[in-house]
N, C-alpha and C positions, 0 to 999 in steps of 0.2 A: 470411587473413593470408598475405602473400607474403614469402619469404626469397630472397635472391640476386638481387634485381632491381638491375641496374646503375644507378647506380654504387655501390650499397650492398651488394655481394656480398662474402662472406667464404669462406675455405677450409673452414670448418666449418658452413656453412648448414644442412646436414641435421641436425647435432647441435642447433643452435640451434632448429630447427623442432620437433624431438621434445621438447626441454626446454620450449619455449613451450607446446606442446600439453598436456604434463603439468601445467604450472603453471596453465594456463587451466582444465583439468579440476578441479584441486584447489580453485581459487578459486570456481568455480561450485558445486561440491559443498559448500563451506563456507557458502554462502548458501542452501543448500537447493534448488539447481537441478540437474536431471539433464542430463547431456550425454555426448557421445561425439565423439571427434576423429579425423579422417582426415588423414594426412600423406603426401604424394606428392612425387616429384622429377621434373623434366623441363621441357620447353619449353612456354611459354604465350604467348598474345598479351596484353600488358599495355598499357593505354592509358586516357586520359581519353576517355569516350564521352558524347555528348549534344550539347546546343545551348547557347546563351547563357543561357537561362532555367534549365535543369536539366542538370548534368553530374555524372558520377561516374567514379571510377577503377575499372576492371574487369579481371579476369583471366579469360581464356577459353581452353579447350583440353581435350584428352583427360585430362591429369593432374588438372585441376580437377574434372572429372566423376568420375574414379576416387576422388579424395579424398572426394567426397560419397557414393559407394557404400561406401567403407570406413567412413565415419561411420555410415551406416545399418546395415551389418553389425555394427559394434561395439555399437550399441544392441541389436540382436537377440541378440547373443552375450554381452552384459554385459561387454564389454571397453572400458575407457575410451579408450585411444589405439591405433589401428591404423595401420601404415605399409605402403607398398609395398616391393618388393624393392630397387629402386634406392636408396631412402632408407635401408633397412637396411644395404645394402652400404657406403654412404658414412659411416654413423654407427656401425657395429658395434664399432669399437675404442674408442669414447669414450662409449658408452651401453649400459646393461643392457637386454637384450631377453629376453622370455619366448617360448618356442616355443609355437605354437598346438597344441591337441590334435588 
């Protein structure tokens, strides 16, 4: 899921992304599915990729890869939602965070 993609960006996209990650985790847990969410902030390449027969919208970049790594780390550590430092910095005054051990 992408937040802040023009023209749909907001001043609080980092907060929205964290809240969406928490809500997604809660809903998946409620139906018995295990999950972990990685949230990152930064520049990505976003575009519709493919041909006339098959197209999809994709986001590609280092922060997308980092989000996947945070998701995997969260699974191993039993942490439902992990974010990177830029996301923490952008959302820290409007979201409660727990410091990792």
